[in-house]
C-alpha positions, 0 to 999 in steps of 0.5 A: 339136399332138399330145402323148402325152396325146392317145392312148388305150391299153389296160391289160394287163387290157383297160381303156381308159386315156386318157393324158390322165390322166397330163397334167403327169407325166413318162412313160417309155414302154418296149416290153417282152418276157418272154423277151429278154436285156434282160428283167432291165431290168424290175428297173431300170424298177421301181426307177425307178418306186419312186424317182420315182413320188412326184415325177411319173414314170409308167413305162408298159410295152408288151409286144410279140412283134415281136422274136424272138417273145420275148413269146408269152404272153397278156396275163394270162400277161405280167402274172403273169410281170412281177409274179412275177419282178420285182415290177412294179407300174407300169402294164403295157399290153396287148401291141401291135405297135410297128412296121409297118402294125399299129403302135399309134398311140402308137408311130407318133407316138413314133417320128416324134417321136424317130427312131432312128439315122440318122433311122430310125423303126422300133423296133430291139428290145425295151426301146427307151425314150422319155422324155416331158416334163410337156408331153407332148412326147418329150424323148429316145429310148433304145436297148435296151441303155441300162440304166434306171439310166442314165436317172436324170439325164434323168428328174431334169431332166424332173421338175424342168422 
């Protein structure tokens, strides 16, 4: 059986991060962009991080430039933008592809585990979110327009499980 903890990703600074280090915690995995209409959601994601990190929530941001070329900067530029404009201190990973043949293996798995509308596996846009339980299994997929604050009840339930 595969879980989110079976994958390794890279931090925005290039350092390898085995997701096994988060085993037993709840993950909120989000593909992000710095120049998108949903970019202000960084503030909401940071608020969730501040509110729930102490109880076991880990927000993981994955920049992607696949939607409207809305994150063209380097990893260093993206990290600086997120910190400067939104005070992001949750883990940001390196820029990846979330769709197609070059999609990161974690995203290939996430989209198979929690397909979108009508069973589609592709990510439709920036700020698609996946909630992963303490067991490493996907609980739910959220649309880009779902504000981070609207996930609070599901996060609370996942943390209590």
